[in-house]
C-alpha positions in Angstrom: 0.0 0.1 0.0 2.9 2.6 1.0 4.1 2.1 -3.0 1.0 3.5 -4.6 0.9 6.8 -2.2 2.3 9.8 -3.4 4.2 11.4 -0.5 2.6 14.5 -1.1 -1.0 13.1 -0.6 -1.6 13.6 2.9 -5.4 12.5 3.0 -4.4 9.2 1.6 -1.2 9.1 4.1 -4.1 9.8 7.0 -6.3 6.9 5.7 -3.7 4.3 5.4 -2.4 4.9 8.8 -6.1 5.2 9.9 -7.0 1.9 8.6 -3.9 -0.2 9.8 -4.5 1.1 12.9 -8.3 0.0 13.1 -6.4 -3.7 11.7 -3.8 -3.5 14.7 -6.6 -2.4 17.1 -9.3 -5.1 16.2 -6.8 -7.7 15.6 -5.4 -7.1 18.9 -2.1 -6.6 18.4 0.4 -5.5 20.3 -0.2 -1.4 21.3 -3.3 -1.6 19.0 -2.8 0.2 16.8 -1.9 3.7 18.7 1.3 4.0 16.4 -0.7 4.4 13.4 -3.0 6.7 14.8 -0.8 8.9 16.6 1.3 9.0 12.9 -2.1 10.1 11.1 -2.8 11.9 13.7 0.3 13.8 13.4 0.0 14.1 9.7 -3.7 15.1 9.5 -2.7 18.3 11.5 0.1 19.3 9.7 -2.2 19.0 6.5 -5.0 20.9 8.3 -7.4 18.0 7.3 -9.9 18.3 11.1 -12.3 15.7 10.2 -9.5 13.0 9.6 -7.3 14.1 13.0 -10.1 14.4 15.0 -11.0 10.5 14.0 -7.8 9.4 14.6 -7.6 11.5 18.2 -11.1 9.9 18.9 -8.9 6.5 17.7 -6.2 7.1 20.1 -9.2 7.9 22.8 -10.1 4.5 22.4 -7.1 2.4 22.4 -4.7 4.0 25.0 -5.7 3.6 28.6 -6.9 5.9 31.3 -5.6 9.2 31.5 -4.1 9.2 28.2 -7.5 8.0 26.7 -8.7 11.2 28.5 -6.3 13.4 27.2 -7.3 12.1 23.6 -10.6 12.5 23.8 -10.5 15.9 24.9 -7.9 17.2 22.1 -10.5 15.2 19.4 -13.6 17.5 21.2 -12.1 20.4 21.4 -10.7 20.2 17.9 -14.4 18.9 16.7 -16.3 22.0 18.0 -13.8 24.2 17.5 -13.6 23.5 13.5 -15.4 24.9 10.8 -14.9 21.7 8.7 -18.6 20.2 9.2 -17.1 17.1 8.7 -14.9 17.4 11.7 -18.1 18.7 13.5 -20.1 15.6 13.1 -17.6 13.9 15.4 -19.0 15.9 18.6 -21.8 13.1 19.2 -19.6 10.3 18.7 -16.7 11.5 21.0 -19.2 13.2 23.8 -21.0 9.7 23.9 -17.1 7.7 24.3 -15.9 9.8 27.0 -20.0 9.9 28.4 -19.2 6.1 28.9 -15.6 6.2 30.5 -17.3 8.8 33.1 -20.3 6.4 33.5 -17.7 3.0 34.3 -15.9 5.4 36.4 -18.7 6.3 38.7 -18.9 10.0 37.7 -22.2 10.0 36.5 -23.6 13.5 37.2 -20.7 13.7 33.8 -22.1 11.5 32.4 -25.4 12.9 31.9 -23.2 16.0 30.7 -22.3 14.1 27.6 -24.5 11.8 26.9 -27.0 15.0 27.0 -24.3 16.2 24.3 -24.4 13.4 22.3 -27.6 13.4 22.2 -27.9 16.9 20.9 -25.5 16.2 17.6 -27.4 13.3 16.9 -30.8 15.2 17.1 -28.6 17.7 15.1 -27.6 15.2 12.4 -31.3 14.2 11.7 -30.1 10.4 12.1 -33.5 8.7 14.0 -31.1 5.3 14.8 -28.5 7.6 16.4 -31.3 9.8 18.0 -32.7 6.5 20.1 -29.7 5.3 20.9 -28.6 8.3 22.2 -31.4 8.9 24.1 -31.3 5.8 25.9 -28.1 6.4 27.1 -29.4 9.4 28.4 -31.7 6.8 30.1 -29.8 4.8 31.0 -27.4 6.9 33.0 -30.8 8.7 34.7 -31.1 4.8 36.2 -27.4 5.4 37.4 -28.4 8.9 39.1 -31.0 6.9 40.6 -33.7 9.1 38.4 -35.1 5.4 37.6 -38.8 7.2 36.9 -37.3 9.7 34.4 -35.3 6.7 33.0 -38.4 4.1 32.7 -40.2 6.9 30.8 -37.9 7.8 28.4 -37.3 3.8 28.2 -41.1 3.1 27.8 -41.2 6.2 24.9 -38.5 4.6 23.0 -40.5 1.2 22.8 -43.3 3.0 21.9 -41.7 4.2 19.4 -40.1 1.7 17.8 -43.3 -0.4 18.0 -44.8 2.0 15.7 -42.4 1.3 13.1 -42.5 -2.4 14.0 -39.1 -3.1 15.3 -38.2 -3.8 18.7 -34.5 -3.3 20.9 -33.6 -6.4 23.6 -31.5 -3.5 25.0 -34.4 -1.1 25.5 -36.6 -4.1 26.7 -34.0 -5.0 29.2 -33.6 -1.6 30.3 -37.4 -1.4 30.8 -36.8 -4.5 33.4 -34.0 -2.8 35.1 -36.0 0.1 36.2 -39.0 -2.1 36.7 -37.0 -4.2 39.2 -35.4 -1.3 40.7 -39.1 0.2 40.7 -40.3 -2.8 42.8 -42.7 -3.4 40.3 -41.9 -6.8 39.2 
């Protein structure tokens, strides 16, 4: 692959590094592709390719450990939010969701709720019905963690009703409804 890329083609170089990093990450190789994502980040930043840089930083936020992951997620978020490139700005919802899950897993559920809400707002702006439903599920799941179970249940039931109206179901929604009902002593 390296032989067919022109050295002056930054986009191709970034995409190649990103693809190779994703393969290494998926395969569980040592370093999980971090070196490839870092090279893609540096090349994209130097070429002014914000969307590609955000993608690389987002992947570094996935493959790095704890504090380093948080730093890369924040870098990705800062660039996505400040960029004039619409493709870079579209990353805000995904990065916010990743950051929210990390905060949720760390027990910082108030912080997580703020980030899940940011992700939801981003999905709503993108007008993606499926992505918006997932983001709503995440907000409701976090509400349950905050012992705001009635609110969580209402949102999960609303999601179930919307899905039923379009002939779909979602096992995660059903599971959360059951968890909420159990927490409320209604099972």
